N, C-alpha and C positions, 0 to 999 in steps of 0.2 A: 713706473708711471707711464701710462699709455696716452699718447696725444693723437687724436684723429683730426685730419684736415679734409675738407671737402664739403659735403652736404651738412646741413645743420642737424638738429635732432630728428630722429626718424619719425615719420608721420604714421598715420594708420596703415594697416596692411593693404597692399595693392596700390599704394600711392608712392612707390619708390621711384626715384629719379634715376634714369639709366644714363650711362656714359660719363658720369662724374667720377673722377679718380678718387680713391680713398687711400690715404697713406697713414701708416701706423708707425710711431716712433717709440722705442723703448729707452727710457732714461734711467740711469742708476745714480743715486747720490753717492759722492765719493766717500762719505763717512758711513755708509750702510754695511760695509764689510768689516766685521769686528776681528781684530787679531786676538787669538786666544793664547794666553801664556800659561804654562803650568810646569809640573815636574815631569821629567822623562822617567821611564821605568828604572833606569840605572840609578838616577838620583834618588828615587824613592827607596830602592833597595839599599843604597848606601846609608841613608838616614836610619832605616830600620836596623841595619847592622850596628851602627854606632850606638843606638839606644839599647840594643840587646847586650852589647859589651859593657855599657855603663851599668845596666841592671845586674849583670853577672858579677861585677866587681862590688857594687854597693849593697845589693840585697842580702848576700850571706853575712855581711858585717852588721846588719841591724841588730840592736841589742836584744830584742824580743825573740829573734829567730832561734838562738841557741837554747833558750828556755823551752820553746815549742818543740824543738828536736829532742830535747831531753825527756819531756813528758811523753812524746810520741813513741820513742824507742823503749821507754820503760813500760808503757802500756802494751806494746807489741810483744815484749819479752814475757810479760805477765800472762797475756792471753795464750802465747805459744806454749808456755809451761803447762798450763791447765789443759790445753788441747792435747798435747803429747801424752800427758798422764792418762787422760780418758781413752785415747786411742791405744795406748799400750795395753790397758786392761781389756778393752773390747776386742782387739785383734791378736792378743797374746803375742805381742812383738816388743822389741827393745828399741829404745831411742837414746842416742848420745848427743848431748849438747857440748859442742866445742867452743870455748871462749878464747879467741885470739886477741891478746892485748895489743900486739904490734899492728895488726891489720885493722883493728877496730871493728871486728865482726863476730857474729855468733853463727856457727854452722850446725846443721842438724844431719845426723846420720842414723840409719836404721839397720836392724838386724833381726833375722827370724829366730836365731838361737842365742844371741848375746855374745857370740864369739867373733864373727866377721861382720864388720860394719861397712856400709857403702852410703854414698850420698842419697838422701831421701828422694823419692821419685818426683814429688810435686815441687815444681820450681818456686812456687810462692812460699813454701815452708822451708826450703833448702837453706836459706841464709838470711840473717838480719845484718845489713850493713848499717853501722851507726851513722847518724846524721852528722852534718858538719858541726864541729865544735864539741861533740859528745865523745867521752872517753870511758873505757872500762877501767874502773879504779880497783875493784876487788871482787873476787868470787870466794865465798865462804860456805863450807859444809862440814859436818862432823868428820867425814872421812878424809877430806882434803886439807882441812884447816883453812888458813887464809892465804889465797894466791893473789899476788898483785902484779905479776909480770909473766911474760912468756905465754904459755897456753894452759888451760885447765879443762878437764872433761868431767861431765856429770852424766850418769846413766839413769834413765827412767825405764823401769822394767814392768812386766805385767804384775809383778808382786809388790810394786811400790818403788819408792826412791827415797833418798835422804832429803831432809829439808835443806834448803839452801837460800843464801842471800847473795844477790848480785848488786853491787854498787856502781852506778853510772854517775858521771859528773859532766857539767858544762860550765866553764868559767868558775864562779865561786859557789855554784849551786850543785847539790848532789841529791840523788834519789836512790832508794834501795828497793829492789824487787825481792819480796820474800815469798817463797813457795813452801807450802805446808802439804806434804803428800797424805797426811792423815785425814785432812778435810778435803783434799783435792782442790784447794783454792790458792790463789796467789794475790798479793796486794802490793801496791806501790806506796811507800811511806818515806818520810823524812828520816835521815840517818839518826837523829837524836831521839826519834820515836822508838822506844824499846819494845813496843807491842809485837806480838807474834802474829804470823799470818793465820787467818781463821775465817 
């Protein structure tokens, strides 16, 4: 707030009074400076870290998440089987699906002649790591029979493949991926559904 002392209000131009001192005072009210309180960056990062740890512990244990992972992994395996079957025919190449029960993953290898296999070049197709809570229960085909532990391998060649079923489970729920090479299709079904892929 400015306070002027000296002459009164200014008059018309040219009517200024000379020689009168003009003093200006600046006053500041004591309550005009607000103290701002908030979080420091370190405190904010600490809060975010605590929330992240809590979500990492709680979120995977939500009941619906295992069911979502089971459906997602079954769908991915179904689409992968169809894709590899089509690619084997179009590129005249061989693909091998490795089912690792202990690691909970499905790896894909390729070969030009069906003798020596190596990891497939595309990283997106190289492996399916099963989601949290999802387990490989059984791999079944006419040539293999039923495999429930260790590892199992299925070959998809340019000349076709054996039909196979892969059973995945999460908690009390199971789904079966059934691949039918004669139609080139795969479907996801309930274990009690005895229908064939088509």
